[in-house]
C-alpha positions in Angstrom: 13.2 22.6 13.0 11.0 22.7 10.0 10.2 19.7 7.7 8.7 19.6 4.2 6.7 16.5 3.4 6.2 16.0 -0.4 3.0 14.0 -0.7 -0.3 13.7 1.3 -0.7 10.0 1.0 -0.7 7.5 3.9 3.0 7.8 4.7 3.0 11.6 4.4 -0.1 12.2 6.5 1.0 9.7 9.1 4.4 11.4 9.4 2.7 14.8 9.7 0.4 13.5 12.5 3.3 12.0 14.4 5.5 15.1 14.1 2.6 17.2 15.2 2.2 14.9 18.2 5.8 15.7 19.0 5.5 19.4 18.4 7.8 19.4 15.4 7.0 21.9 12.7 6.1 20.5 9.3 4.1 21.3 6.2 2.8 19.2 3.2 3.0 19.9 -0.5 0.7 17.7 -2.6 0.7 17.5 -6.4 -3.0 16.5 -6.6 -5.7 19.2 -6.6 -7.3 17.6 -3.6 -7.8 14.3 -1.8 -11.1 13.4 -3.5 -9.7 10.5 -5.5 -8.6 8.6 -2.4 -8.7 5.2 -4.0 -9.6 1.7 -3.0 -9.8 -0.7 -0.1 -6.8 -1.9 1.8 -5.9 -4.1 4.7 -3.8 -3.2 7.8 -1.7 -5.7 9.6 -0.8 -5.1 13.3 2.4 -3.6 11.9 0.4 -0.6 10.7 -2.4 -0.6 13.3 0.1 0.0 16.1 0.8 3.4 14.5 -2.9 4.2 14.6 -3.1 3.2 18.3 -0.1 5.5 19.0 -2.1 8.4 17.4 -5.1 7.7 19.6 -7.1 6.3 16.6 -7.9 2.9 18.0 -11.6 3.3 18.5 -12.2 5.1 15.2 -10.3 2.5 13.3 -12.4 -0.3 14.9 -15.5 1.7 13.9 -14.7 2.0 10.2 -12.9 -1.3 9.6 -13.9 -4.9 9.2 -11.8 -7.5 11.1 -10.1 -10.2 9.0 -10.5 -13.6 10.7 -9.9 -16.1 7.8 -8.1 -16.1 4.5 -9.2 -18.7 2.0 -7.4 -19.6 -1.3 -9.6 -21.3 -3.9 -8.6 -22.7 -7.3 -9.8 -21.3 -10.6 -13.0 -23.3 -10.3 -13.9 -22.0 -6.8 -12.9 -25.1 -4.8 -11.2 -24.2 -1.5 -7.5 -25.2 -1.4 -6.5 -23.9 2.0 -8.1 -21.7 4.7 -5.8 -19.8 7.1 -7.0 -18.7 10.5 -5.7 -15.1 10.5 -7.3 -14.2 13.9 -5.5 -17.1 15.6 -2.2 -16.4 13.9 -2.3 -12.6 14.7 -3.8 -12.8 18.1 -0.5 -12.3 20.0 0.3 -9.2 17.9 -2.9 -7.2 17.3 -5.8 -6.5 15.0 -5.9 -6.9 11.2 -8.7 -5.3 9.4 -9.9 -3.9 6.0 -11.1 -0.4 5.3 -11.3 2.1 2.5 -8.2 4.1 1.8 -10.2 7.4 2.2 -11.2 6.4 5.7 -7.6 5.9 6.6 -6.6 9.3 5.1 -9.4 11.0 6.9 -8.3 9.5 10.2 -4.7 10.6 9.7 -5.8 14.1 8.6 -7.9 14.5 11.7 -4.7 14.3 13.8 -2.8 17.0 11.9 -5.6 19.4 10.9 -3.3 22.4 11.8 -0.5 21.2 9.6 -0.6 23.3 6.4 -1.3 21.3 3.2 -1.0 23.0 -0.1 -2.6 21.2 -3.0 -1.8 21.4 -6.7 1.8 22.1 -5.7 4.2 19.4 -7.1 7.8 19.3 -6.1 9.9 19.9 -9.3 13.4 20.1 -7.8 15.5 20.8 -4.7 19.0 21.9 -3.7 20.9 21.2 -0.6 23.1 24.0 0.7 24.9 23.6 4.0 22.3 23.1 6.7 19.1 23.5 4.7 17.2 22.3 1.6 15.6 24.6 -0.8 12.6 23.1 -2.6 11.2 24.3 -5.9 7.6 23.9 -6.8 5.5 23.7 -10.0 4.0 27.1 -9.4 7.4 28.7 -9.6 7.8 29.3 -5.9 10.7 28.2 -3.6 11.0 27.6 0.1 13.7 26.6 2.5 13.5 23.8 5.1 15.7 21.9 7.5 14.8 18.6 5.8 12.7 17.3 2.8 10.8 14.0 3.1 9.7 12.5 -0.2 6.4 10.7 0.4 5.1 11.1 -3.1 4.4 7.5 -4.1 5.6 4.9 -6.5 6.1 7.6 -9.2 8.1 9.8 -6.8 9.7 12.9 -8.2 11.8 13.1 -5.1 13.3 9.7 -5.8 14.1 10.7 -9.3 15.8 13.8 -8.2 17.6 11.9 -5.4 18.9 8.9 -7.3 17.8 9.1 -10.9 15.3 6.9 -12.7 14.9 3.4 -11.1 13.6 0.5 -13.1 10.2 -0.9 -12.3 9.9 -4.5 -11.3 7.2 -5.6 -13.8 4.9 -8.6 -13.6 3.1 -8.0 -16.9 -0.2 -8.1 -15.0 -2.7 -5.6 -13.8 -6.0 -5.5 -11.9 -9.3 -3.8 -11.9 -10.9 -2.8 -8.6 -14.6 -2.4 -7.8 -17.0 -2.9 -4.8 -19.4 -5.7 -4.1 -22.4 -5.8 -1.7 -23.0 -9.5 -0.8 -25.0 -10.6 2.3 -24.2 -14.2 1.4 -20.5 -13.9 1.9 -19.0 -14.0 5.4 -18.1 -10.4 6.4 -14.8 -11.3 7.9 -13.4 -13.6 5.3 -10.8 -12.7 2.6 -11.2 -15.0 -0.4 -9.0 -15.4 -3.4 -9.5 -17.4 -6.5 -6.2 -18.4 -8.1 -6.8 -19.6 -11.7 -4.5 -19.9 -14.7 -4.0 -16.4 -16.1 -6.9 -15.1 -13.8 -7.1 -14.1 -10.2 -10.0 -12.6 -8.2 -9.7 -11.4 -4.6 -12.6 -10.4 -2.3 -11.7 -8.4 0.8 -14.2 -7.2 3.5 -14.6 -3.6 4.4 -17.4 -2.2 6.6 -20.7 -3.0 4.9 -19.2 -4.3 1.6 -16.3 -6.1 -0.1 -13.5 -4.7 -2.3 -12.9 -6.8 -5.4 -9.6 -7.1 -7.3 -9.7 -8.9 -10.7 -6.2 -9.5 -12.0 -4.8 -10.9 -15.2 -2.2 -10.3 -17.9 -2.3 -6.6 -19.1 -2.3 -7.7 -22.7 -5.7 -9.3 -22.1 -7.4 -7.2 -19.5 -5.6 -3.8 -19.5 -7.3 -0.6 -20.7 -5.4 -1.0 -24.0 -7.0 -4.4 -24.5 -10.6 -3.9 -23.2 -11.0 -0.1 -23.3 -13.9 0.7 -21.0 -15.9 -2.4 -21.9 -17.0 -4.1 -18.7 -18.8 -6.8 -20.7 -15.5 -7.9 -22.3 -13.8 -8.0 -19.0 -16.6 -10.0 -17.4 -16.4 -12.5 -20.2 -12.7 -13.0 -19.6 -13.2 -13.9 -15.9 -16.5 -15.8 -16.4 -14.4 -18.9 -17.3 -13.8 -19.2 -13.5 -17.4 -20.4 -13.2 -20.4 -19.8 -10.9 -18.3 -19.3 -7.7 -17.5 -15.8 -8.9 -20.9 -15.0 -10.5 -21.9 -12.5 -7.8 -18.6 -10.8 -8.1 -18.8 -10.4 -11.8 -22.4 -9.3 -11.5 -21.3 -6.3 -9.6 -18.9 -5.3 -12.4 -20.3 -2.2 -14.3 -20.8 -2.6 -18.0 -18.6 0.4 -18.5 -15.2 0.6 -16.8 -15.0 4.4 -16.9 -14.2 5.6 -13.4 -12.9 2.2 -12.2 -9.4 2.0 -10.9 -6.8 0.0 -12.9 -3.6 -0.9 -11.1 -0.6 -2.0 -13.1 1.1 -4.6 -11.0 4.6 -3.1 -10.9 6.8 -2.0 -8.0 10.1 -0.2 -7.5 13.0 -0.3 -5.1 15.1 2.9 -4.7 18.9 2.6 -4.7 19.0 5.5 -2.2 16.7 6.2 0.7 18.6 9.2 2.1 21.1 11.8 1.1 22.0 14.5 3.6 18.8 16.3 4.6 16.6 14.5 2.0 14.9 11.1 2.7 12.3 8.9 1.1 9.2 7.4 2.8 6.7 4.7 1.9 6.3 3.8 -1.7 8.8 6.5 -2.7 11.5 4.3 -1.1 10.1 0.8 -1.5 6.8 0.3 -3.3 4.7 -2.8 -2.9 2.6 -5.0 -5.2 -0.8 -5.6 -3.6 -0.3 -9.3 -3.4 0.6 -9.5 0.3 -1.4 -6.4 1.3 1.4 -5.0 3.3 2.1 -1.7 1.6 0.0 0.6 3.8 1.2 -1.1 7.0 4.8 -0.6 5.9 4.2 3.1 5.2 2.7 3.6 8.6 5.5 1.8 10.3 8.1 3.7 8.4 6.5 7.0 9.4 6.6 5.9 13.0 10.3 5.2 12.8 11.1 8.4 11.0 9.1 10.5 13.6 10.9 8.7 16.3 14.4 9.5 14.9 13.4 13.1 14.1 12.0 13.6 17.6 15.4 12.8 19.2 17.6 15.2 17.3 17.8 18.9 16.4 18.3 20.6 13.0 22.1 20.4 13.1 22.1 16.6 13.3 19.2 15.8 10.9 21.3 13.9 8.3 22.5 11.5 11.1 18.9 11.0 12.2 17.7 10.3 8.7 20.6 7.8 8.2 19.5 5.9 11.3 15.9 5.8 10.0 17.2 4.1 6.8 19.2 1.6 8.8 16.1 0.7 10.9 13.8 0.4 8.0 15.4 -0.5 4.7 16.1 -4.2 5.2 12.8 -4.8 6.9 10.8 -3.1 4.1 12.7 -4.7 1.3 12.2 -8.2 2.9 8.4 -7.6 3.0 8.7 -6.4 -0.6 10.4 -9.7 -1.5 7.4 -11.6 0.1 5.0 -9.6 -2.1 7.1 -10.4 -5.2 7.2 -14.1 -4.3 3.4 -14.3 -3.9 3.0 -12.5 -7.2 5.2 -15.1 -9.0 2.8 -17.8 -7.6 -0.4 -15.9 -8.4 0.5 -14.8 -12.0 0.9 -18.3 -13.5 -0.8 -18.6 -16.9 -0.1 -22.3 -17.7 -2.9 -24.7 -16.7 -0.5 -27.5 -15.7 1.7 -25.2 -13.7 -1.4 -23.7 -12.0 -2.5 -27.3 -11.1 0.9 -28.0 -9.6 0.9 -24.8 -7.6 -2.5 -25.6 -6.2 -1.3 -29.0 -4.9 1.7 -27.3 -3.2 -0.6 -24.7 -1.6 -2.4 -27.5 0.3 0.9 -27.9 2.2 1.8 -24.2 2.6 1.5 -22.6 6.0 0.8 -18.9 6.3 4.4 -18.4 7.5 5.6 -20.1 4.3 3.6 -17.8 2.1 4.8 -14.6 3.8 7.9 -15.6 5.7 9.5 -12.2 6.2 6.2 -10.5 7.0 5.3 -13.2 9.6 8.7 -12.9 11.2 8.5 -9.1 11.4 5.5 -9.3 13.8 7.9 -10.5 16.6 10.9 -8.4 15.7 11.6 -4.9 17.1 12.1 -2.0 14.8 
């Protein structure tokens, strides 16, 4: 059995590592020229860290991550609204921590170093014939496999070929991402400042904090501010002195900083015969609940489980079972991310004040109902 994985992101590398662990032959085709632009910080719930433990990466993960113990939501003036004890809530299920995306990719790659990865090789089409899939690549080459797994992200070409263009779920907001060194801030506390038309999040990683500054794209997007960090700083400075250290770490030029348009997508089809979607290709996430990487790792685990209990002849059935195990769970978590986004992206001052009063009464389970429930549910 030979599997092609289109995409060397979190889901693709995790699947390759898990298949390698099970002695299943696979290879990866990645459209980027290399993995040097590996992105930003991320958090992993126990949903995702369980996959790392299964790959023998527990100690390395603990070495490169920072444990999340508390999550504090402040209003737009820096006053704490509610603090949630993450360590206590997650204690029965496992460890939650933050790390740089590159660290996670490097860990996963270390477990599949003998899996061939070809860079600068985008998938441009495929055809299913009988018991095989023939993939076409941007360099003009073709190759035949027993199955094709599209793990090529939110802008997945595999998804487009499989089920056509899917509409984005758009919030109208976006966020800039940068890093902060701050010895004054607790190294295990996630803090978010929810203003009206402005949101800043600070998330610990080993030795630093990742910062997300979000707002309506018409005010803070590249089309609005260009690469002017001074203009962006002025927009968020209305949130007051509580975010002064955060804004002080913002470069005067935004050239090289990552801008994330806060959109997601949900595919109508996850599988068709010997082709299946994985991670953001199937169900992409807004960063609002921080669950996207965990969902990709969990999906990779389920897919590897199903593929390890079949042979080439019955691959379509195995991929269908993967979808049945994953789709409802992933889309429910996506719903939580969208619900949080609708609360975070309020622009009206009176509505933001009302939201802040409600947040005083919200439990963590109320904020992310489906994600919290998933900790105790089998997959």
